[in-house]
Wavefront OBJ file of the C-alpha trace (Angstrom):
o trace
v 21.691 103.899 82.339
v 18.799 104.267 79.912
v 18.947 107.274 77.619
v 15.414 108.622 78.160
v 15.558 111.456 75.563
v 16.681 108.982 72.900
v 13.880 106.571 73.820
v 11.370 109.414 73.652
v 12.582 110.414 70.180
v 12.296 106.783 69.037
v 8.785 106.554 70.472
v 7.729 109.741 68.624
v 9.207 108.463 65.362
v 7.386 105.138 65.735
v 4.102 106.980 66.340
v 4.635 109.072 63.213
v 5.436 105.964 61.150
v 2.329 104.253 62.531
v 0.218 107.109 61.187
v 1.342 106.196 57.665
v -0.746 103.028 58.017
v -3.403 104.238 60.447
v -4.493 107.396 58.585
v -5.400 105.654 55.282
v -7.351 103.015 57.217
v -9.161 105.703 59.194
v -9.884 107.545 55.936
v -11.495 104.410 54.453
v -13.551 103.670 57.575
v -14.894 107.224 57.951
v -15.832 107.565 54.291
v -17.477 104.128 54.307
v -19.911 105.464 56.923
v -20.872 108.655 55.061
v -23.611 109.285 52.565
v -22.805 109.500 48.849
v -22.464 113.290 48.764
v -20.113 113.540 51.746
v -17.979 110.603 50.613
v -17.538 112.151 47.164
v -15.539 114.988 48.766
v -12.957 112.411 49.991
v -12.005 114.217 53.191
v -10.791 112.906 56.529
v -13.776 114.182 58.505
v -16.489 112.657 60.642
v -19.749 111.866 58.862
v -22.768 114.027 59.662
v -24.813 110.805 59.848
v -23.341 107.364 60.439
v -24.558 105.284 57.497
v -24.146 101.711 58.762
v -26.647 100.676 56.101
v -23.856 101.011 53.504
v -22.562 97.594 54.526
v -25.946 95.940 54.014
v -26.170 97.546 50.570
v -22.756 96.107 49.716
v -23.802 92.627 50.771
v -27.089 92.812 48.891
v -25.961 94.425 45.633
v -22.275 93.587 45.610
v -22.726 89.846 46.206
v -19.976 89.974 48.809
v -21.224 86.912 50.649
v -20.726 84.816 47.510
v -17.276 86.322 47.062
v -16.329 85.569 50.666
v -17.483 81.960 50.327
v -15.585 81.498 47.044
v -12.422 83.056 48.453
v -12.692 80.881 51.562
v -12.944 77.738 49.421
v -10.040 78.666 47.155
v -7.821 80.052 49.906
v -8.578 77.265 52.392
v -7.931 74.524 49.849
v -4.747 76.202 48.610
v -3.393 76.698 52.126
v -4.075 73.109 53.226
v -2.614 71.575 50.052
v 0.411 73.876 49.891
v 1.343 73.498 53.568
v 0.858 69.711 53.446
v 3.097 69.364 50.390
v 5.659 71.807 51.762
v 6.005 70.249 55.214
v 6.160 66.633 54.022
v 8.588 67.392 51.187
v 10.768 69.510 53.470
v 10.970 66.696 56.035
v 12.161 64.185 53.425
v 14.642 66.596 51.830
v 16.074 67.694 55.183
v 16.444 64.184 56.608
v 17.793 62.386 53.551
v 21.086 63.116 51.856
v 22.499 62.202 48.478
v 22.632 63.442 44.921
v 18.997 62.594 44.236
v 17.761 64.731 47.121
v 20.063 67.568 46.090
v 18.677 67.473 42.550
v 15.083 67.433 43.836
v 15.857 70.366 46.124
v 17.369 72.337 43.215
v 14.271 71.620 41.116
v 12.102 73.146 43.812
v 14.448 76.140 44.047
v 14.185 76.545 40.263
v 10.425 76.794 40.738
v 11.014 80.143 42.455
v 12.830 81.468 39.403
v 10.970 79.965 36.455
v 8.129 82.290 35.356
v 4.665 80.899 34.842
v 3.051 81.276 31.405
v -0.679 81.857 31.126
v -1.391 80.345 27.708
v 0.274 76.922 28.257
v -1.277 76.764 31.705
v -4.697 77.595 30.264
v -4.325 74.858 27.634
v -3.226 72.368 30.305
v -6.240 73.262 32.442
v -8.522 72.740 29.440
v -6.937 69.352 28.712
v -7.653 68.133 32.241
v -11.097 69.816 32.315
v -10.071 71.945 35.296
v -10.758 75.342 33.765
v -13.464 77.325 35.597
v -13.302 74.930 38.570
v -12.137 75.668 42.098
v -10.030 72.485 42.036
v -7.945 73.726 39.113
v -7.249 77.110 40.729
v -6.343 75.448 44.037
v -3.881 73.141 42.261
v -2.345 76.134 40.483
v -1.871 78.055 43.720
v -0.317 74.983 45.348
v 2.091 74.580 42.423
v 3.095 78.256 42.525
v 3.529 78.519 46.305
v 5.008 75.096 47.101
v 8.619 75.893 46.033
v 8.868 78.812 48.449
v 7.198 76.916 51.290
v 9.430 73.858 50.737
v 12.527 76.060 50.709
v 11.459 77.797 53.906
v 10.304 74.679 55.757
v 13.449 72.730 54.828
v 15.506 75.256 56.768
v 13.267 74.882 59.815
v 13.363 71.076 59.690
v 17.168 71.134 59.436
v 17.268 73.230 62.607
v 15.702 70.297 64.503
v 18.503 67.962 65.698
v 18.513 64.510 64.135
v 19.120 63.063 67.606
v 15.429 63.681 68.308
v 14.540 61.389 65.400
v 16.920 58.728 66.646
v 15.523 58.855 70.183
v 11.978 58.603 68.872
v 12.969 55.675 66.643
v 14.382 53.829 69.647
v 11.092 54.426 71.471
v 9.197 52.801 68.617
v 8.206 55.806 66.496
v 9.157 55.683 62.841
v 7.919 56.794 59.434
v 4.793 58.917 59.394
v 4.250 58.307 63.104
v 7.590 59.905 63.934
v 6.742 62.889 61.765
v 3.248 63.414 63.201
v 4.076 62.879 66.891
v 7.574 64.367 67.109
v 8.461 66.678 64.231
v 5.111 68.266 63.416
v 4.505 69.796 66.889
v 7.957 71.409 66.726
v 7.080 72.999 63.387
v 3.812 74.616 64.490
v 5.219 78.206 64.701
v 6.900 77.955 61.282
v 3.796 76.324 59.780
v 1.700 79.220 61.097
v 4.096 81.675 59.479
v 3.919 79.813 56.161
v 0.140 79.574 56.445
v -0.252 83.322 56.804
v 2.045 84.059 53.863
v 0.126 81.669 51.614
v -3.235 82.947 52.877
v -2.388 86.582 52.145
v -1.017 85.768 48.701
v -3.993 83.677 47.608
v -6.727 85.819 49.190
v -5.439 89.003 47.546
v -4.628 87.493 44.156
v -6.498 88.914 41.184
v -4.759 87.303 38.215
v -5.486 83.577 38.484
v -9.223 83.908 39.258
v -9.522 86.381 36.372
v -8.007 83.893 33.913
v -9.339 80.592 35.200
v -12.691 81.390 36.869
v -14.793 82.831 34.082
v -18.138 82.206 35.780
v -19.151 85.211 37.902
v -20.738 82.810 40.398
v -17.205 81.613 41.253
v -15.497 84.989 41.484
v -13.325 85.547 44.539
v -13.159 88.715 46.637
v -10.708 90.675 44.409
v -12.896 90.092 41.356
v -16.035 90.939 43.337
v -14.458 94.213 44.461
v -13.436 95.000 40.888
v -16.937 94.310 39.576
v -18.470 96.379 42.378
v -16.155 99.307 41.586
v -17.210 99.143 37.931
v -20.893 99.182 38.899
v -20.761 101.829 41.658
v -17.850 103.905 40.394
v -19.128 107.201 41.801
v -20.453 105.913 45.146
v -17.269 106.098 47.163
v -19.008 105.321 50.430
v -20.132 101.943 49.065
v -16.735 101.274 47.506
v -14.972 101.926 50.815
v -17.479 99.736 52.657
v -16.769 97.036 50.092
v -13.035 97.340 50.721
v -13.479 97.088 54.488
v -15.413 93.841 54.164
v -12.690 92.500 51.850
v -9.954 93.485 54.316
v -11.517 92.084 57.485
v -10.506 88.400 56.960
v -6.923 89.472 56.215
v -6.703 91.631 59.333
v -8.228 88.865 61.446
v -5.807 86.190 60.220
v -2.810 88.467 60.575
v -3.848 89.617 64.046
v -4.184 86.018 65.225
v -0.850 84.926 63.748
v 1.147 88.099 64.372
v 2.723 86.938 67.614
v 3.817 83.633 66.113
v 5.321 85.402 63.100
v 7.334 87.769 65.289
v 8.480 84.929 67.556
v 9.567 82.851 64.554
v 11.472 85.688 62.918
v 13.156 86.501 66.226
v 14.108 82.848 66.714
v 15.551 82.728 63.207
v 17.613 85.846 63.857
v 18.993 84.402 67.101
v 19.890 81.113 65.398
v 21.583 83.007 62.570
l 1 2 3 4 5 6 7 8 9 10 11 12 13 14 15 16 17 18 19 20 21 22 23 24 25 26 27 28 29 30 31 32 33 34 35 36 37 38 39 40 41 42 43 44 45 46 47 48 49 50 51 52 53 54 55 56 57 58 59 60 61 62 63 64 65 66 67 68 69 70 71 72 73 74 75 76 77 78 79 80 81 82 83 84 85 86 87 88 89 90 91 92 93 94 95 96 97 98 99 100 101 102 103 104 105 106 107 108 109 110 111 112 113 114 115 116 117 118 119 120 121 122 123 124 125 126 127 128 129 130 131 132 133 134 135 136 137 138 139 140 141 142 143 144 145 146 147 148 149 150 151 152 153 154 155 156 157 158 159 160 161 162 163 164 165 166 167 168 169 170 171 172 173 174 175 176 177 178 179 180 181 182 183 184 185 186 187 188 189 190 191 192 193 194 195 196 197 198 199 200 201 202 203 204 205 206 207 208 209 210 211 212 213 214 215 216 217 218 219 220 221 222 223 224 225 226 227 228 229 230 231 232 233 234 235 236 237 238 239 240 241 242 243 244 245 246 247 248 249 250 251 252 253 254 255 256 257 258 259 260 261 262 263 264 265 266 267 268 269 270 271 272
């Protein structure tokens, strides 16, 4: 028999916890639609006049469109390269055994522990003429995120029975064909999970673009928001509107992939 009072208490607690996230978001949205004087008070109240023009001001004076394009290039390239490396490397590591594969796997695991150093990396980027180029930043993000993605994807590939590979081999599939036609479709949920993690990490990162993209024309969203805050430090309505525009791609990607993330985590818990 279901304990209805207990369920009601849990429901109330979940609603209260949801407010911890919802109230700050509502605060940002309401103040983004106020005029400068009302937003300066920083209160959770409705605006006397809905200033939708704040968003057009942000796009015109904050160069947000350029920031969105730059972030899309860097994030898209980093996600594609990182996921491609991670999935292919994980398939080889999971399907081949031996001391060599174990050593390679441990090297990737060490990549999660070894800290990155800015100065040697900067010198290396200069040597290869990759400093202040999107290509260099994309390669850096791929190098930093690949160890975690390989570690995660290796576990998912190992969960796929090897008998599937053998059956596909008998049917004439082998090599890259076996991977593309048989293994890859089975990894779509886990790839989506990895994609979202990499996307969020790269899109929100401030450090690498600050060090390696010195040209303001190539600044990503975090740097654009920082520059906008420095320029319009007292106009909180414009700053909040700027933050909303910066958050929208993240919320959209997470909303689309949320179900797959939950399904994958649930599947992993059941398998464990």
